[in-house]
C-alpha positions as CSV (number, residue, x, y, z in Angstrom):
1,M,11.5,-3.2,20.8
2,S,11.5,-1.9,17.2
3,M,10.5,1.7,16.9
4,A,7.5,2.6,14.8
5,R,8.3,5.0,12.0
6,Q,6.2,8.1,11.5
7,Y,6.4,10.5,8.6
8,I,4.4,13.6,9.3
9,T,4.0,16.6,6.9
10,T,2.1,19.8,6.7
11,A,0.9,21.7,3.6
12,I,3.7,23.7,2.1
13,D,3.1,27.5,2.6
14,Y,2.6,30.0,-0.2
15,P,5.2,32.7,0.4
16,N,3.7,35.5,-1.7
17,A,3.4,37.5,1.7
18,A,4.6,37.0,5.3
19,P,3.2,34.0,7.3
20,H,-0.2,34.4,8.9
21,M,-2.1,32.8,11.8
22,G,-3.5,30.0,9.6
23,H,0.0,28.8,8.9
24,V,0.7,28.9,12.6
25,L,-2.4,26.9,13.5
26,E,-1.4,24.1,11.2
27,K,2.3,24.0,12.2
28,V,1.5,23.9,15.9
29,L,-1.0,21.1,15.4
30,A,1.5,19.0,13.4
31,D,4.3,19.8,15.9
32,V,2.2,18.7,18.9
33,C,1.5,15.4,17.0
34,A,5.2,15.0,16.0
35,R,6.5,15.7,19.5
36,W,4.0,13.2,21.0
37,M,5.1,10.5,18.5
38,R,8.7,11.0,19.6
39,L,7.8,11.1,23.3
40,R,6.0,7.7,23.0
41,G,9.2,6.2,21.4
42,D,8.5,6.4,17.7
43,E,11.2,7.3,15.1
44,V,9.8,10.5,13.5
45,R,10.5,12.5,10.4
46,F,8.6,15.8,10.3
47,Q,8.7,17.9,7.1
48,I,7.4,21.4,6.3
49,G,8.2,23.8,3.5
50,T,7.1,26.3,0.9
51,D,5.2,26.2,-2.4
52,E,7.0,28.8,-4.4
53,H,5.7,28.7,-8.0
54,G,2.5,30.0,-9.6
55,I,0.7,33.0,-10.9
56,K,0.2,34.9,-7.6
57,I,3.9,34.8,-6.9
58,Q,4.6,36.0,-10.4
59,Q,2.0,38.9,-10.1
60,T,3.2,40.0,-6.7
61,A,6.8,40.0,-8.0
62,D,5.8,42.1,-11.1
63,K,4.0,44.6,-8.8
64,E,7.1,45.0,-6.7
65,K,9.3,45.1,-9.9
66,I,11.5,42.2,-8.7
67,T,11.9,38.6,-10.0
68,P,9.7,35.8,-8.6
69,K,13.0,34.2,-7.3
70,A,13.9,37.4,-5.5
71,L,10.4,37.5,-3.9
72,V,10.5,34.0,-2.6
73,D,14.1,34.3,-1.4
74,R,13.1,37.3,0.6
75,N,9.9,35.8,2.1
76,V,10.8,32.1,2.7
77,P,13.2,33.1,5.6
78,L,10.3,34.8,7.3
79,F,8.5,31.4,7.5
80,E,11.7,29.5,8.6
81,D,12.4,32.1,11.3
82,L,8.9,32.3,12.7
83,Y,8.7,28.5,13.0
84,K,12.0,28.4,14.8
85,R,10.7,30.9,17.3
86,L,7.4,29.0,17.7
87,G,9.4,25.8,18.6
88,I,8.3,23.9,15.5
89,S,10.5,20.7,15.7
90,S,10.6,19.9,12.0
91,D,13.5,17.9,10.6
92,V,13.2,19.0,6.9
93,F,12.3,22.2,5.1
94,I,11.5,21.7,1.4
95,R,11.3,24.4,-1.1
96,T,9.7,23.8,-4.5
97,S,12.1,26.2,-6.2
98,D,15.0,23.8,-5.2
99,Q,16.1,22.4,-8.6
100,K,18.4,19.9,-6.9
101,K,16.2,18.4,-4.3
102,H,12.6,18.9,-5.6
103,W,12.6,19.2,-9.4
104,P,14.0,15.7,-10.3
105,T,11.2,13.9,-8.5
106,V,8.5,16.1,-10.0
107,I,9.8,15.6,-13.5
108,E,10.0,11.8,-13.0
109,L,6.5,11.7,-11.5
110,W,5.2,13.6,-14.6
111,K,6.9,11.1,-16.9
112,R,5.4,8.2,-15.0
113,L,1.9,9.6,-15.2
114,Q,2.4,10.2,-18.9
115,K,3.6,6.6,-19.4
116,A,0.6,5.3,-17.5
117,G,-1.7,7.2,-19.9
118,M,-3.1,9.5,-17.2
119,L,-2.2,12.8,-18.9
120,E,-4.0,14.2,-22.0
121,K,-3.5,17.5,-23.8
122,R,-6.6,19.3,-24.8
123,T,-8.0,22.8,-25.5
124,Y,-10.1,24.0,-22.6
125,T,-12.4,26.9,-21.8
126,G,-12.9,27.4,-18.1
127,L,-13.6,29.8,-15.3
128,Y,-10.3,30.6,-13.6
129,C,-10.0,32.2,-10.1
130,S,-6.5,33.7,-9.7
131,G,-7.1,33.9,-5.9
132,C,-7.6,30.1,-5.7
133,E,-5.2,29.5,-8.6
134,R,-7.6,26.9,-10.0
135,F,-10.4,26.5,-12.5
136,L,-13.8,26.5,-10.9
137,T,-16.9,24.8,-12.1
138,K,-20.4,26.4,-12.1
139,K,-21.2,24.5,-8.9
140,D,-18.2,26.0,-7.1
141,L,-19.7,29.5,-7.6
142,V,-22.1,31.3,-5.2
143,D,-24.1,34.0,-7.0
144,G,-21.6,33.9,-9.8
145,V,-18.6,34.6,-7.7
146,C,-15.9,32.5,-6.0
147,D,-17.1,31.7,-2.5
148,I,-13.6,32.3,-0.9
149,H,-12.4,35.4,-2.8
150,K,-15.9,37.0,-3.5
151,K,-14.8,37.8,-7.1
152,P,-16.2,36.5,-10.4
153,P,-13.7,34.2,-12.1
154,E,-12.4,35.1,-15.6
155,E,-13.1,33.0,-18.6
156,V,-9.9,31.5,-20.0
157,K,-9.4,29.5,-23.2
158,E,-6.1,27.6,-23.5
159,E,-4.4,24.3,-24.2
160,N,-3.4,22.4,-21.1
161,Y,-2.5,18.9,-20.0
162,F,-5.2,17.2,-18.0
163,F,-4.9,14.5,-15.3
164,L,-7.6,12.0,-15.9
165,L,-9.1,11.9,-12.4
166,S,-12.6,11.1,-13.5
167,K,-11.6,7.5,-14.1
168,E,-10.7,7.0,-10.5
169,A,-14.0,7.5,-8.6
170,V,-14.7,3.8,-7.7
171,W,-11.1,3.2,-6.6
172,L,-10.9,6.4,-4.5
173,K,-14.2,5.6,-2.7
174,K,-12.9,2.2,-1.7
175,L,-9.5,3.7,-0.7
176,L,-11.1,6.4,1.5
177,K,-13.3,3.8,3.2
178,K,-10.6,1.4,3.9
179,D,-6.9,2.4,3.7
180,Y,-6.6,6.2,3.7
181,H,-7.9,7.4,7.0
182,I,-9.4,10.9,7.4
183,I,-9.3,12.6,10.8
184,P,-11.7,13.7,12.2
185,A,-14.3,11.3,10.9
186,F,-16.9,14.0,9.9
187,R,-14.4,15.3,7.3
188,E,-14.5,11.9,5.5
189,N,-18.2,12.2,4.6
190,E,-17.5,15.6,3.0
191,T,-14.8,14.1,0.9
192,L,-16.9,11.0,-0.1
193,S,-19.7,13.3,-1.1
194,L,-17.3,15.1,-3.6
195,I,-16.9,11.7,-5.3
196,D,-20.6,11.2,-5.4
197,Q,-21.1,14.6,-7.1
198,G,-18.8,13.3,-9.9
199,L,-15.1,13.8,-10.4
200,E,-13.8,16.0,-13.2
201,D,-10.4,15.8,-14.9
202,V,-7.8,18.2,-13.4
203,S,-5.9,20.9,-15.3
204,F,-2.3,19.9,-14.8
205,S,-0.4,22.5,-16.8
206,R,-0.7,26.1,-18.1
207,P,0.8,27.6,-21.3
208,K,4.2,29.2,-20.5
209,S,2.7,32.5,-21.8
210,S,0.3,32.6,-18.9
211,L,2.5,30.9,-16.3
212,A,6.2,31.2,-16.7
213,W,7.3,30.8,-13.1
214,G,7.3,27.0,-12.5
215,I,8.7,23.7,-13.6
216,P,8.6,23.2,-17.4
217,V,6.7,20.1,-18.6
218,P,9.3,17.5,-19.8
219,G,9.3,17.3,-23.6
220,D,6.9,20.2,-24.0
221,E,8.7,23.4,-22.9
222,G,5.8,25.6,-24.0
223,Q,3.8,24.3,-21.0
224,T,4.5,24.9,-17.3
225,M,3.4,22.4,-14.7
226,Y,0.5,23.5,-12.7
227,V,0.4,23.5,-8.9
228,W,-0.8,20.0,-8.2
229,C,2.0,18.0,-9.8
230,D,4.6,20.5,-8.5
231,A,3.4,21.1,-4.9
232,L,1.8,17.8,-3.8
233,T,5.0,16.0,-4.9
234,N,7.0,17.7,-2.1
235,Y,5.9,14.9,0.2
236,I,8.0,12.4,-1.7
237,S,10.7,14.7,-3.2
238,G,11.8,15.5,0.3
239,L,12.5,11.8,0.7
240,D,14.0,11.4,-2.8
241,C,11.5,8.6,-3.3
242,F,12.7,7.7,-6.8
243,G,16.4,7.8,-5.8
244,L,17.4,10.5,-8.2
245,N,19.2,12.9,-5.9
246,E,22.8,11.6,-5.6
247,G,24.1,14.3,-3.3
248,A,21.2,14.2,-0.9
249,R,21.1,10.5,-0.2
250,H,24.1,10.6,2.2
251,E,22.8,13.4,4.4
252,R,22.2,12.5,8.0
253,Q,20.6,14.3,10.8
254,D,20.2,13.4,14.5
255,G,21.9,10.1,13.7
256,L,18.9,9.0,11.7
257,S,19.1,8.3,8.0
258,R,16.9,11.2,6.9
259,L,16.3,10.3,3.3
260,G,15.1,7.4,1.4
261,V,12.0,5.6,0.3
262,E,11.8,3.6,3.6
263,W,10.4,6.8,5.2
264,W,7.5,6.4,2.9
265,D,7.2,2.6,2.5
266,D,7.8,1.6,6.2
267,A,6.3,4.6,8.0
268,T,2.8,5.7,8.9
269,V,2.4,8.6,6.6
270,T,0.3,11.5,7.9
271,H,-0.5,14.7,6.0
272,V,-1.7,17.6,8.1
273,I,-3.7,20.1,6.0
274,G,-6.5,22.7,6.0
275,K,-10.0,21.9,5.0
276,D,-9.8,24.1,1.9
277,I,-7.2,21.8,0.3
278,A,-8.7,18.5,1.5
279,R,-10.1,17.4,-1.8
280,F,-6.7,17.7,-3.5
281,H,-5.0,15.6,-0.8
282,A,-7.8,13.0,-0.6
283,L,-8.5,12.6,-4.3
284,I,-5.9,14.0,-6.7
285,W,-2.8,13.0,-4.7
286,P,-3.6,9.3,-4.1
287,A,-4.6,8.9,-7.8
288,M,-1.2,10.5,-8.8
289,L,0.7,8.1,-6.5
290,K,-1.3,5.0,-7.7
291,H,-0.2,5.7,-11.3
292,S,3.4,6.5,-10.5
293,G,4.0,3.3,-8.6
294,V,4.1,4.7,-5.1
295,R,1.8,3.5,-2.3
296,T,-0.9,5.8,-0.9
297,P,-0.5,7.7,2.4
298,D,-2.1,6.4,5.6
299,Q,-3.9,9.3,7.1
300,L,-5.1,12.9,6.5
301,L,-5.5,15.1,9.5
302,I,-7.8,18.0,8.4
303,H,-8.0,21.2,10.4
304,G,-10.4,24.1,10.1
305,F,-9.9,27.9,9.7
306,L,-9.0,30.5,12.3
307,T,-11.3,33.5,12.5
308,S,-10.5,36.7,14.3
309,E,-12.9,37.9,17.0
310,G,-15.6,35.8,15.3
311,Q,-15.0,37.1,11.7
312,K,-13.0,35.9,8.8
313,M,-9.6,37.5,8.9
314,S,-9.2,39.9,6.0
315,K,-7.1,42.9,5.2
316,S,-10.2,44.9,4.3
317,T,-11.8,44.3,7.7
318,G,-8.5,45.2,9.3
319,N,-8.8,42.2,11.7
320,V,-5.7,40.3,10.6
321,V,-3.7,38.9,13.6
322,V,0.0,39.0,12.9
323,P,1.9,36.1,14.6
324,D,4.7,38.4,15.6
325,A,2.3,40.7,17.5
326,V,1.1,37.7,19.6
327,L,4.7,36.6,20.3
328,A,5.6,40.2,21.2
329,K,2.7,40.4,23.6
330,F,4.3,37.5,25.6
331,L,7.8,38.8,25.2
332,G,8.8,36.2,22.6
333,N,7.6,33.2,24.6
334,P,5.8,30.9,22.1
335,D,4.0,28.8,24.7
336,P,1.0,31.0,25.4
337,L,0.1,31.0,21.7
338,R,0.9,27.2,21.3
339,F,-1.3,26.6,24.4
340,Y,-4.1,28.8,23.1
341,L,-4.3,27.1,19.6
342,S,-4.2,23.6,21.1
343,H,-6.7,24.3,23.9
344,E,-9.2,26.5,22.0
345,V,-9.4,24.9,18.5
346,P,-11.0,21.5,18.5
347,V,-9.1,19.4,15.9
348,G,-11.0,19.5,12.6
349,N,-13.2,22.5,13.5
350,D,-12.8,26.2,12.9
351,G,-11.5,28.2,15.8
352,D,-11.4,31.8,16.8
353,F,-8.5,34.0,17.8
354,S,-9.4,36.7,20.3
355,W,-7.0,39.0,22.1
356,K,-9.3,39.2,25.2
357,R,-9.6,35.4,25.3
358,I,-5.8,34.7,25.0
359,E,-5.1,37.2,27.8
360,E,-7.9,35.7,30.0
361,L,-6.5,32.2,29.5
362,Y,-3.0,33.3,30.1
363,D,-4.0,34.7,33.4
364,S,-6.4,32.0,34.5
365,K,-4.9,28.8,33.2
366,L,-1.2,29.4,32.8
367,R,-0.4,32.0,35.4
368,N,-2.8,31.2,38.2
369,Q,-3.7,27.6,37.9
370,L,-0.4,26.3,36.7
371,G,2.2,28.9,37.7
372,N,0.8,29.7,41.1
373,L,0.2,26.1,42.0
374,L,3.8,25.2,41.2
375,N,5.1,28.2,43.2
376,R,3.0,27.5,46.2
377,V,4.0,23.8,46.4
378,L,7.8,24.6,45.9
379,V,7.9,27.5,48.4
380,L,6.2,25.4,51.0
381,L,8.5,22.5,50.3
382,Q,11.6,24.7,50.4
383,K,10.6,25.8,54.0
384,E,10.6,22.1,55.0
385,G,14.1,21.5,53.6
386,G,13.1,20.7,50.0
387,A,13.2,16.8,50.2
388,I,10.7,14.8,48.1
389,V,8.9,12.3,50.3
390,L,5.8,10.5,49.0
391,P,3.1,9.0,51.2
392,K,3.8,5.3,51.9
393,D,0.4,4.2,50.7
394,H,-0.3,5.6,47.3
395,A,-2.2,2.8,45.6
396,K,-5.1,5.1,44.8
397,D,-2.8,7.7,43.3
398,T,-1.1,4.9,41.3
399,K,-4.4,3.8,39.8
400,Q,-5.6,7.4,39.1
401,C,-2.3,8.2,37.5
402,S,-2.3,5.1,35.3
403,D,-5.9,5.8,34.2
404,G,-5.1,9.4,33.4
405,W,-2.1,8.5,31.2
406,K,-4.2,5.9,29.4
407,R,-7.0,8.5,28.6
408,Y,-4.5,11.1,27.6
409,G,-2.6,8.6,25.4
410,E,-5.8,7.6,23.6
411,S,-6.6,11.3,22.9
412,M,-3.1,12.0,21.6
413,D,-2.7,8.8,19.6
414,S,-6.0,9.6,17.8
415,M,-4.7,13.1,17.2
416,H,-7.6,14.7,19.2
417,V,-4.9,16.8,20.8
418,H,-7.4,19.5,22.1
419,L,-8.8,16.7,24.4
420,G,-5.3,15.8,25.5
421,I,-4.5,19.4,26.7
422,Q,-7.9,19.8,28.3
423,Q,-7.3,16.6,30.3
424,V,-4.0,18.0,31.6
425,F,-5.8,21.2,32.7
426,E,-8.5,19.1,34.4
427,L,-5.7,17.5,36.4
428,I,-4.3,21.0,37.2
429,A,-7.7,22.3,38.3
430,T,-8.2,19.2,40.5
431,L,-4.8,19.8,42.1
432,N,-5.7,23.4,42.8
433,S,-8.9,22.6,44.5
434,G,-7.1,19.7,46.3
435,I,-4.5,22.0,47.8
436,D,-7.2,24.5,48.9
437,T,-9.0,21.7,50.7
438,A,-6.0,20.0,52.2
439,K,-4.4,23.3,53.4
440,P,-0.9,21.9,53.8
441,W,0.3,25.3,55.3
442,T,-1.8,24.4,58.4
443,L,0.0,21.0,58.8
444,K,3.3,20.1,60.4
445,G,6.0,17.5,60.2
446,Q,5.8,14.3,58.2
447,Q,2.2,14.7,57.3
448,K,2.9,18.1,55.7
449,I,6.0,16.9,53.8
450,E,4.2,13.8,52.4
451,L,1.2,15.9,51.3
452,L,3.5,18.4,49.5
453,G,5.5,15.5,48.0
454,H,2.2,14.2,46.6
455,F,1.5,17.5,44.9
456,A,5.1,17.8,43.6
457,E,4.8,14.3,42.1
458,S,1.5,15.2,40.5
459,L,3.1,18.3,39.0
460,R,6.0,16.2,37.6
461,H,3.3,14.2,35.7
462,A,1.6,17.4,34.5
463,A,4.9,18.7,33.1
464,L,5.4,15.5,31.1
465,L,1.8,15.7,29.8
466,L,2.4,19.3,28.7
467,L,5.6,18.5,26.9
468,P,4.1,18.2,23.4
469,F,2.2,21.4,23.8
470,I,4.3,23.9,25.7
471,P,7.8,22.3,25.7
472,A,9.8,25.1,27.1
473,T,7.4,25.6,30.0
474,A,7.2,21.9,30.6
475,Q,11.0,21.8,31.0
476,K,11.0,24.9,33.2
477,I,8.5,23.2,35.6
478,S,10.6,20.1,35.7
479,K,13.8,22.0,36.4
480,Q,12.1,23.9,39.2
481,L,10.9,20.6,40.6
482,G,14.5,19.3,40.3
483,V,13.6,16.0,38.4
484,P,16.7,14.2,37.2
485,Y,15.7,14.0,33.5
486,A,14.8,17.7,33.2
487,E,17.9,18.6,31.1
488,E,17.1,16.0,28.4
489,M,13.4,16.8,28.0
490,L,13.8,19.0,24.9
491,Q,16.1,16.6,23.0
492,N,14.6,14.7,20.0
493,G,15.5,11.4,21.5
494,F,13.7,11.9,24.9
495,V,11.1,9.3,25.5
496,I,8.6,9.2,28.4
497,S,9.3,5.8,29.9
498,E,6.9,3.5,31.8
499,D,8.6,4.5,35.0
500,M,8.1,8.2,34.4
501,R,4.4,7.6,33.8
502,T,4.1,5.7,37.1
503,F,3.2,7.5,40.4
504,G,6.4,7.5,42.4
505,G,8.2,6.0,39.4
506,V,11.4,8.2,39.7
507,P,12.9,7.1,43.0
508,S,16.2,8.9,42.2
509,W,14.4,12.2,42.5
510,K,15.3,13.4,46.0
511,T,15.1,17.2,46.3
512,I,13.4,20.1,44.5
513,G,15.2,22.8,42.5
514,T,14.7,26.6,42.8
515,P,11.2,28.1,42.6
516,A,10.8,31.0,40.1
517,I,7.9,32.8,38.5
518,L,6.7,30.6,35.6
519,F,4.5,33.3,33.9
520,A,4.9,37.0,34.6
521,P,1.8,39.2,34.8
522,L,0.9,40.9,31.6
523,S,1.9,44.5,31.5
């Protein structure tokens, strides 16, 4: 069977400060999708990175009296380190300040757009919001101020290159309805309505005098490329799509050829991004690709924002949640946070982070429903000698199990991962009420052992279903159960086979491992 190829990316993060919970929400969502793709047997390349140029970086560096390069070199490792601790399984980390791996593709793309007649230099007077790093139109303003940053934009007059996006309305509308799939569907209508409102040409460069920190425009050194050409291009520069990067083409990771245009041409390309940058990914990016001779991506997974205790996170409100504080609360274990974001934030919608809610869920779902259930079953089994014996007749279980996997697979394949994790916890809730009803501790002999075997087998499935979401915990459950494949579960090449998805499908599993507390009480 040939493996399907998946290339999944996230937006690249802006490292003018340390990472925040919005970054975490996006990376966890993309990671759950990437892990699921690997687990179902696809060949996956998962890329993240940092968007390191621009005025805000320049201004922050000036304030701190350091160079922009020193600022990004200090902050980027904070992102890399946090994602490592969160268990984000990315294969590639791209930096837009990387002159070897990133710049050649960007410069080539610019030249191709120029050759295609899609760039035009003109003098422009516009309303510029330095918070958004973009020019706003009158209709973007609410009561004369930027709706996101609550500040009036400044009027700027300068000579820039423009990307002629206004020509592409008809083509883009057709593309979004047919080939470039937006998830969830309600986000597609928002994007189509932007086209109906009329597309404007996009400022693609700034004079070097106002933006020095960036990639110079080829053949016009007085201009610096503006964010769109520089940042969006990371998705293909990481692959060296134009074959410009001699040194990188021979790199290999995990036995897979990790670079090359085949990861764009032969894969399903999925961009995971926030709703605030949807228009750039749905409109500007495909038009850039069309005119540079590169095919358009396949799907755009758009997530919402994360509020804090019901309010927008902001330094002035003092309600900013620091990812490190959440990790510290759970002694460095990333799984409670990964669980919370997956379970509580429906894909595409806004979600809320609440300390009270994460602690309640940790206690009720993770510690009591999951941890205690596992412990009860294993301790009772241990008293009976620890052998796994399933009931002879389990046709009903086989059918329920197969239906459950099918439903879960549909949720995960369509990237509605919040439904996937909710389905697992429905199963866990059913097992909890089942054990309370069946009261195995009151039974004896074969009847008791078979009933406990039934619960252990159901927990084996639960651990596999939890693997994309809370990988370390899923492996711990499997090790305590003693399943033969437990050691391999966190390897990139681990695939959930048809046998593993079948009730009683692992006959080589004979005895349980050692029970231990899965989630400690919060101090």
